[in-house]
Steps between C-alpha positions, in 0.01 A plus 500: 500500500527126556800284432485133410720234653733336246445130441866427576470652847418186705828313512722380785730765646804508268833672555394811310159610374477631140362835616699725266415285199131502593503878549659550158243270337226699672660817355527674834810708565663556837432870451126430473509295820704770675257773394191305605625349828772747613733205564865578424682332212746322729217327688327400176825358364557316829155339467569395142841356588379324816724711726234532767751580773538846338131582551377681809368257757159369591183640351692738272664213311172309473321811377772576243478144369120515478511832313766370260292189433186705441676730254655212303210255522709236678358286782581689821461188715763318296750784545419521872547124535842537334579797727409308817687190386816703433476686832443175693817361341698806605362490853599134537855576386547778757557415867225594740606788722330546831478851638676562827278541799499850647688553825187533708378159378825335613433628850175301516653190341765476772243509781 
């Protein structure tokens, strides 16, 4: 089962991708995606709405996005580019926190 990339898929990263609209045009329901991929509805809706901070971290989020794209026929790389762009923006807005050194490390630093 192969999916084709839509012609509108290669655009600059906008504020919100038209994922829900594309899925509806492709006549794929969230229930079909849930049944095929075992991804919960809340994560699928978060992907469609661009609320990537609600997804589990790391490889899980990337895998969920790839599976969603495969099921809907959307360009996975475009969604992942949008995902990374949005996460980079959030990371820049948050202050960088450095972990405290363990007590034993402070002993060697004072020597």
